[in-house]
C-alpha positions in Angstrom: 116.9 80.8 73.5 119.9 79.3 71.8 118.4 78.2 68.5 116.0 80.1 66.2 114.8 78.7 62.9 112.7 80.5 60.3 113.1 78.8 56.9 111.1 77.8 53.8 108.9 80.9 54.2 108.7 84.2 52.4 110.0 86.2 55.3 111.5 89.6 54.9 113.5 90.3 58.0 113.8 93.8 59.2 116.0 95.3 61.9 113.1 95.7 64.2 112.3 92.0 64.0 115.7 90.8 65.2 116.1 93.6 67.7 113.3 91.9 69.7 115.3 88.7 70.1 118.6 90.4 70.5 118.0 91.2 74.1 119.3 89.3 77.1 115.9 87.6 77.3 115.9 86.9 73.6 118.8 86.8 71.2 121.4 87.6 73.8 121.9 83.9 74.3 121.2 83.0 70.7 123.9 80.7 69.2 122.3 79.4 66.0 120.1 81.5 63.6 118.7 79.7 60.5 116.9 82.0 58.0 117.5 79.9 54.9 115.1 79.8 51.9 113.3 83.1 52.6 113.1 86.4 50.7 115.9 88.2 52.5 117.2 91.0 50.2 119.6 93.9 50.6 118.3 96.0 47.7 117.5 98.6 50.2 120.1 99.3 53.0 117.4 99.1 55.6 116.6 95.5 54.6 119.9 94.3 56.0 120.3 96.7 58.9 120.3 93.8 61.2 123.7 92.7 59.9 125.4 95.9 60.8 123.4 97.7 63.5 125.0 97.5 66.9 121.6 98.3 68.4 120.7 94.6 68.1 124.0 92.6 68.6 124.1 88.9 68.7 127.1 88.4 71.0 126.9 84.6 71.3 125.8 83.7 67.8 128.1 81.1 66.3 126.1 79.9 63.3 124.2 82.1 60.8 122.5 80.4 57.9 121.3 82.7 55.2 121.3 80.2 52.3 118.9 80.4 49.4 117.7 83.9 49.8 117.9 87.0 47.6 121.0 88.7 49.0 123.0 90.8 46.7 126.6 92.2 46.7 127.5 95.6 47.9 128.4 98.2 45.3 131.6 99.3 46.9 133.5 99.4 50.2 132.1 102.8 51.1 128.4 102.0 51.4 125.3 101.4 49.3 123.0 98.5 49.2 124.3 95.0 49.6 125.4 92.4 52.1 127.6 93.7 54.9 128.5 92.1 58.2 129.8 93.8 61.3 131.9 92.3 64.0 130.1 94.5 66.4 126.9 92.5 65.7 128.5 89.1 65.3 131.6 89.1 67.5 131.5 85.3 68.0 130.4 84.1 64.6 132.1 80.9 63.5 130.1 79.7 60.5 128.4 81.8 57.8 126.3 80.2 55.0 125.5 82.4 52.0 125.0 79.6 49.6 122.5 80.1 46.8 122.0 83.9 46.9 122.6 86.6 44.2 126.1 87.6 45.2 128.1 88.7 42.1 131.2 89.8 44.0 132.8 89.8 47.4 133.8 93.4 47.9 136.2 94.9 50.4 134.2 95.7 53.6 131.4 93.2 53.0 132.6 90.7 55.6 134.2 93.3 57.9 136.4 91.9 60.6 134.8 88.6 61.5 137.9 87.5 63.2 136.5 84.3 64.7 134.8 83.0 61.5 136.0 79.5 60.6 133.7 78.5 57.8 132.4 80.6 54.9 130.1 79.1 52.3 129.6 81.1 49.0 128.7 78.3 46.7 125.9 78.5 44.1 126.2 82.3 43.7 126.8 84.2 40.3 130.2 85.4 41.6 132.5 87.0 39.1 135.1 88.4 41.4 136.6 88.3 44.9 138.3 91.7 45.4 141.8 91.8 46.7 141.7 92.3 50.4 138.0 91.4 50.7 138.8 88.4 53.0 141.6 90.1 54.9 139.7 90.3 58.2 138.9 86.6 58.3 142.1 85.7 60.0 140.6 82.5 61.6 139.0 81.1 58.5 139.7 77.4 58.0 137.2 76.4 55.2 136.1 78.4 52.2 133.5 77.0 49.7 133.1 78.4 46.2 131.5 75.4 44.5 129.2 75.7 41.4 130.0 79.4 40.8 129.8 79.1 37.1 130.7 82.8 36.4 133.9 82.7 38.5 136.5 82.4 35.8 139.6 83.5 37.8 140.9 84.4 41.2 143.0 87.5 41.3 146.4 87.5 43.0 145.1 89.0 46.3 141.8 87.2 46.4 142.8 84.9 49.3 145.3 87.2 51.0 145.1 87.1 54.8 143.7 83.5 55.0 146.8 82.2 56.7 144.9 79.5 58.6 142.9 78.2 55.6 143.0 74.4 55.4 140.2 73.6 53.0 139.4 75.4 49.7 136.7 73.9 47.5 135.7 75.3 44.1 134.5 72.3 42.2 132.1 72.6 39.2 132.8 76.3 38.8 134.0 78.3 35.8 137.7 78.7 36.7 140.0 78.9 33.7 143.0 80.5 35.3 144.7 80.3 38.7 147.6 82.6 39.3 150.2 81.0 41.6 150.2 84.1 43.8 146.7 83.2 44.9 148.1 80.5 47.1 151.2 82.3 48.2 150.1 82.7 51.9 148.1 79.5 52.3 150.8 77.8 54.3 148.3 75.6 56.2 146.3 74.4 53.1 145.6 70.7 53.3 142.7 70.1 50.9 142.1 71.7 47.5 139.1 70.6 45.4 139.0 71.9 41.8 137.3 69.2 39.8 135.1 70.0 36.8 136.6 73.4 36.0 138.5 74.5 32.9 142.0 74.5 34.1 143.6 72.4 31.4 145.1 68.9 31.4 147.5 69.5 34.3 148.1 72.4 36.6 150.9 72.8 39.1 150.4 75.2 42.0 153.3 76.2 44.1 152.9 77.4 47.7 155.5 79.0 49.8 156.1 76.0 52.1 154.2 73.2 50.3 153.8 72.1 46.8 150.5 70.8 45.6 149.9 68.7 42.5 146.6 69.2 40.9 145.8 66.6 38.3 142.9 66.9 35.9 141.8 64.0 33.7 139.7 64.9 30.6 136.7 62.7 30.3 133.3 62.0 31.8 135.0 61.4 35.2 137.0 64.6 35.1 138.6 65.1 38.5 141.0 67.4 40.2 142.6 66.5 43.5 145.3 68.2 45.4 147.5 66.6 48.1 150.7 67.3 49.9 153.4 65.4 48.2 157.2 65.5 48.8 157.7 64.1 45.3 155.6 66.7 43.5 157.4 68.7 40.9 158.0 72.3 42.0 156.6 74.2 39.0 154.2 77.0 38.3 152.1 77.4 35.2 
């Protein structure tokens, strides 16, 4: 079995459920797991044991869709309830969708060392913070989505540290009021940056180490922000 879909239900997945498909005859060959729009929650640590327990690994899983559930953030990096993913369970994971959950922060340790992950979707969450170092283990990440996170007012200096291969960062229609230039310091491969409909002022310049991006915002009904590589862009931080 390469594809398993269980969505638009009221399912509450337990470790014992996935352990049955995580065998060579079951999930050992599973490549895509879609569990969106259910009642998955991590209020109790046992509810999300399938994300961290090496007893039920999904060694070939490339796509995990957990959008529109009830997942919450971990309290801290040392344990407690909340979303946590282990590379021992998801060693081949390439795409992770956590859109539309109840995540209030991305804490250190929540995403572990998912070294093959290329796409991470965190849009439509009540995020207020991305801890410095929380994304350090995502060394292959190419696309990060933070759209419509209305409570995300800033990104701290180390929020995107370690994302050296990131090419696309999208955070439109969020609550951003401040971007420190150090946020982008290591994003040497960034090609697309979408920040429209935030609260960043009339014009913001973001300087990266090897590229300069101009981000223009027009005030009005058609407020837009676009970033592009430009050799003529003024090198300025604000």
